[in-house]
C-alpha positions in Angstrom: 8.7 10.4 2.8 8.0 8.6 -0.5 5.8 5.5 -0.3 8.6 3.6 -2.0 11.0 4.3 0.4 9.8 2.6 3.3 7.8 -0.3 1.1 9.7 -3.2 -0.3 8.1 -4.7 -3.2 5.8 -7.7 -3.1 6.8 -10.8 -5.3 3.7 -11.4 -7.9 1.6 -14.5 -7.0 -0.3 -15.8 -10.2 -4.0 -16.1 -9.1 -5.5 -19.4 -10.0 -9.2 -20.4 -9.7 -9.9 -22.0 -6.4 -6.6 -23.4 -5.1 -6.8 -26.7 -3.8 -4.6 -26.1 -0.7 -6.6 -23.4 1.0 -4.5 -21.2 3.1 -5.4 -20.8 6.8 -5.5 -17.3 8.6 -6.1 -16.9 12.2 -6.3 -13.6 14.1 -8.6 -12.3 16.5 -11.2 -9.6 16.8 -10.1 -6.4 18.0 -12.1 -3.1 19.4 -13.7 -0.7 16.9 -11.9 2.8 16.6 -12.5 5.7 14.4 -11.4 5.8 11.0 -8.4 7.8 10.7 -5.2 8.5 8.4 -2.4 6.1 8.3 0.3 8.1 9.5 2.9 6.3 9.5 2.1 3.1 7.5 2.3 0.3 10.5 3.3 -3.0 8.7 5.0 -2.8 5.5 4.7 -5.4 3.2 7.6 -7.9 3.2 9.1 -9.8 0.0 7.1 -13.5 -0.2 6.1 -15.6 -2.8 3.9 -17.8 0.1 1.9 -17.3 3.2 3.9 -16.2 6.2 2.9 -18.0 9.4 3.8 -16.3 12.8 2.5 -17.2 16.3 1.1 -13.8 17.9 1.0 -14.0 21.8 -2.4 -11.7 21.6 -3.8 -12.8 18.0 -2.9 -16.2 17.8 -1.8 -17.8 14.6 -1.4 -15.4 11.8 -1.0 -15.9 8.1 -0.7 -13.2 6.1 -1.4 -13.1 2.3 -0.1 -11.5 -0.8 -1.9 -10.8 -3.9 -1.4 -8.6 -7.0 -4.5 -7.4 -8.9 -4.5 -7.5 -12.8 -5.7 -4.9 -14.8 -8.6 -5.9 -17.4 -7.3 -6.8 -20.6 -9.0 -4.7 -22.7 -8.1 -1.2 -20.6 -5.1 0.8 -19.7 -4.0 2.6 -17.0 -0.9 4.7 -17.6 -0.6 6.3 -13.9 -0.8 3.2 -11.9 2.2 0.7 -11.9 0.8 -1.9 -9.6 -2.2 -2.7 -7.1 -0.9 -5.3 -4.7 -3.3 -6.5 -1.5 -2.4 -8.2 1.7 -5.1 -10.1 3.3 -5.6 -11.4 6.7 -8.6 -13.3 8.4 -9.0 -13.4 12.2 -10.0 -16.4 13.9 -13.0 -14.7 15.0 -14.5 -14.1 11.3 -12.7 -10.4 11.0 -10.9 -10.0 7.8 -8.5 -7.2 7.3 -7.7 -6.2 3.6 -4.6 -3.9 2.8 -4.4 -2.4 -0.9 -1.7 -0.3 -1.9 -1.3 1.3 -5.5 1.8 2.5 -6.5 2.7 4.7 -9.7 1.7 8.4 -10.7 -0.7 8.8 -7.8 -1.2 12.7 -9.1 -2.8 11.6 -11.8 -5.5 9.7 -10.3 -8.8 10.8 -9.1 -8.9 10.1 -5.6 -12.0 11.6 -3.7 -10.6 13.4 -0.6 -11.0 11.8 2.9 -14.5 12.6 4.5 -16.9 11.8 7.3 -17.5 8.0 7.2 -20.6 6.7 6.2 -22.4 4.7 4.4 -22.8 5.5 0.7 -24.4 3.8 -2.6 -22.6 4.0 -6.1 -18.8 4.3 -4.4 -17.8 2.4 -7.7 -18.4 5.0 -10.0 -14.7 6.9 -8.8 -12.0 5.2 -7.5 -13.1 2.5 -5.2 -11.6 -0.7 -3.6 -13.6 -3.9 -3.6 -14.1 -7.2 -2.2 -16.4 -10.2 -2.5 -17.3 -13.1 -0.3 -18.8 -16.4 -0.7 -18.7 -19.9 0.9 -19.2 -21.8 -2.5 -19.8 -21.4 -6.0 -23.5 -20.5 -7.4 -24.9 -19.4 -3.9 -25.2 -16.1 -1.9 -22.3 -13.6 -1.4 -21.5 -10.3 0.1 -19.8 -7.3 -1.8 -17.9 -4.5 -0.1 -17.1 -1.1 -1.3 -14.3 0.7 0.4 -13.7 4.5 -0.9 -10.7 6.5 -0.2 -13.1 9.0 1.2 -13.4 6.5 4.0 -17.2 6.1 2.8 -18.0 2.3 2.2 -21.3 0.1 1.2 -21.7 -3.6 2.0 -24.4 -5.5 -0.2 -26.1 -9.1 0.4 -26.9 -11.2 -3.4 -29.1 -14.1 -3.1 -27.6 -15.2 -6.5 -25.3 -14.0 -9.4 -26.2 -10.3 -9.4 -29.9 -11.1 -8.0 -31.7 -10.0 -5.1 -29.4 -7.6 -3.5 -29.9 -6.1 -0.4 -28.4 -4.0 2.0 -26.2 -5.5 4.6 -25.2 -4.9 8.3 -21.6 -3.5 9.4 -19.5 -0.3 9.2 -15.7 -1.4 8.4 -12.8 0.8 9.8 -10.9 2.7 7.0 -7.6 4.0 7.3 -5.8 5.7 4.2 -2.4 7.2 3.2 -1.2 8.9 0.4 1.9 10.6 -1.2 3.0 11.1 -4.7 4.6 7.5 -5.2 1.8 5.3 -3.2 -1.8 5.4 -2.0 -2.8 2.5 0.9 -6.3 1.7 1.7 -7.2 -0.3 4.8 -10.2 -1.8 5.5 -10.9 -3.9 8.7 -14.4 -5.5 9.0 -16.2 -8.3 9.9 -18.5 -9.9 7.0 -22.1 -10.4 7.8 -23.2 -13.3 6.4 -20.6 -16.4 6.0 -20.1 -18.6 8.8 -16.8 -17.8 10.7 -16.0 -21.5 10.9 -16.6 -22.4 7.0 -13.9 -21.8 4.4 -14.2 -18.6 2.6 -13.7 -17.6 -1.3 -12.4 -14.4 -1.8 -12.6 -12.2 -4.8 -10.4 -8.6 -5.0 -10.7 -5.8 -7.2 -10.7 -2.4 -7.7 -11.9 0.9 -9.8 -9.5 3.1 -10.6 -10.2 6.9 -12.2 -7.6 8.9 -13.3 -7.8 12.9 -13.6 -8.3 12.5 -17.5 -11.9 10.6 -16.6 -10.5 7.6 -18.1 -11.4 4.0 -15.8 -9.7 0.4 -15.2 -11.2 -2.3 -13.7 -8.4 -4.1 -11.7 -8.7 -7.8 -9.9 -7.4 -11.4 -9.6 -8.8 -12.9 -12.5 -11.1 -11.4 -15.3 -13.9 -13.4 -17.4 -13.6 -13.2 -20.8 -15.8 -10.0 -22.5 -16.5 -6.8 -20.3 -14.9 -6.1 -16.8 -17.5 -8.4 -14.0 -16.2 -8.5 -10.5 -19.4 -10.9 -9.7 -18.2 -13.3 -12.0 -17.5 -16.9 -10.6 -14.1 -16.7 -12.1 -13.1 -13.6 -9.7 -13.6 -15.5 -6.8 -10.0 -16.7 -7.3 -8.9 -17.0 -3.4 -9.7 -19.8 -1.0 -9.4 -19.0 2.7 -10.2 -22.0 5.0 -11.4 -21.6 8.7 -8.8 -20.6 11.3 
């Protein structure tokens, strides 16, 4: 079954730098399980132009946000139609990110699933990323999630400075067919306090089989792609 047949489209949300009314997201911690393939996709996106609030008996209040990544204006990617991201923040501090790419997936260079392990320089190939901080100008974390289920987490003391490897091992699930690719990452950030508002940046590096790469994010600063730039931290998520 093609991805488009069981997934309804998401309404595009225009990302603005640091919304004044941040969205609360509450979920609970759940146990770690081995990385695996998603089969089938368990919770399709629903069409929305807002945050959805639900009372889950197990997880408490659960708000789901949907966002659309934008390709850098100086680059192109003929194979990708859209990249959507579903964001959930759990009350325990755990974060769930679900990236869905639609388009001619067969034209993309997607690393095959391998043993999950910490691996550097994942961004040199197709890779999905997140950046997290609690305030502008300070320390932040970078999370890399590869289609291979390999991963990396880094901590920076300031903009591109003081990089160190950070603790943690995300749970990564992937699914792919001719019309779409999905990666879901579940992890608990080690750094920002769970009881503080978070500022979140979401991005992706997409490599086509031709070797051409494109860079996608919620927002792009002027000039070359730079996911570390303050402009890219375009979502505010308050504590549950």
